[in-house]
C-alpha positions, 0 to 999 in steps of 0.5 A, spaced: 500 500 499 502 507 498 500 513 500 501 521 498 501 526 503 501 534 501 504 539 506 499 545 507 501 552 506 500 557 512 494 562 511 496 569 512 492 569 518 496 564 522 503 565 518 506 566 525 506 559 526 511 557 520 516 562 521 521 558 525 519 551 521 515 548 516 508 548 518 507 541 518 513 540 523 511 545 529 509 541 535 502 541 536 500 537 542 507 534 542 509 533 535 508 535 528 503 533 523 507 529 519 509 525 524 502 524 526 500 522 519 506 517 518 504 514 524 497 513 521 498 511 514 503 506 517 497 503 522 493 503 516 498 498 512 502 503 508 509 501 506 511 507 501 509 514 502 511 520 498 510 527 501 510 533 497 513 539 500 514 546 498 517 550 504 524 548 507 524 541 504 531 540 507 528 541 514 523 536 513 528 531 511 532 532 517 526 530 521 523 524 518 529 521 515 528 515 510 521 513 514 525 507 518 522 510 525 515 508 522 517 502 518 516 506 512 519 508 505 519 515 505 520 520 499 520 527 499 518 531 492 519 538 492 513 543 489 513 550 488 506 550 492 501 546 496 497 542 490 490 540 491 489 533 492 486 532 485 492 536 482 497 531 486 493 525 484 493 527 476 501 529 477 503 523 481 498 517 480 504 513 478 507 513 485 500 510 488 497 503 487 493 502 481 488 503 480 490 510 484 484 513 488 483 519 492 483 516 498 490 515 498 492 522 497 491 527 504 493 534 505 496 534 512 491 540 514 488 536 519 489 531 524 488 524 521 481 521 522 478 528 524 475 533 519 476 539 523 481 544 519 486 546 523 488 553 519 482 556 518 482 561 524 485 561 531 479 559 534 479 552 529 486 551 531 485 551 538 479 547 538 482 542 533 488 541 538 483 540 544 479 535 539 486 531 538 488 531 545 485 524 547 488 521 541 495 524 541 499 518 545 500 514 538 503 507 539 510 510 536 510 515 542 515 514 548 514 517 555 507 520 554 503 518 560 496 519 563 498 523 569 491 523 571 484 522 568 485 526 561 491 530 563 497 527 559 505 529 560 511 527 557 518 526 559 522 530 564 516 534 567 517 537 574 510 539 576 510 541 584 505 537 588 502 543 590 500 545 582 492 544 581 491 541 574 484 541 571 483 537 565 483 536 560 490 538 559 497 536 555 503 538 558 509 536 553 516 534 556 521 538 559 516 542 562 517 546 569 511 548 573 512 552 579 508 551 586 501 554 587 499 554 579 493 552 576 493 549 570 487 548 565 482 546 563 483 546 556 490 548 556 496 545 552 503 546 554 508 545 549 516 542 550 520 546 554 516 551 557 517 554 564 511 557 568 513 560 575 509 559 581 502 561 582 500 562 575 494 561 572 493 558 565 486 556 562 483 555 555 490 556 552 
């Protein structure tokens, strides 16, 4: 089984998301969309995946390598812009199993298995992250635990015992949360964040 993935373009309203790295690689509930999608297609039985990239393909290549982490053979193809699924299928049909179908082509602008588009607005972006949170602990992820009901944490978190956490929450690896803080509900904290004591963060 073969699959074709299309890297999304950052819309003008959320352009800041892709300033530091290609939008498909930035951490969203702990890791990039491309990692979630590769886990998904591998679990679906794919063995070979082609990825159409139009933004800093060299950085994407460093992140995913040859796909061995997912048990896949991955090739990157540079494009000048984001293609629609129809355009990608017409141009790269030979890379897919015959007869090629639209179901084998996906734009990575949403989490796999969900329909909420992430980049239509800031509000949809946030709600998309909340919707995905319970599914973010994919089988290939190491160190993610359910700290308490509907609260997930990564490796090397330092959470003071006096911190109050109100689910649902995602706390990525290498996060420090100081004494007396209140975290949640609906809070997503990505890797390496330092939160002073007595802070309150919710719906963010």
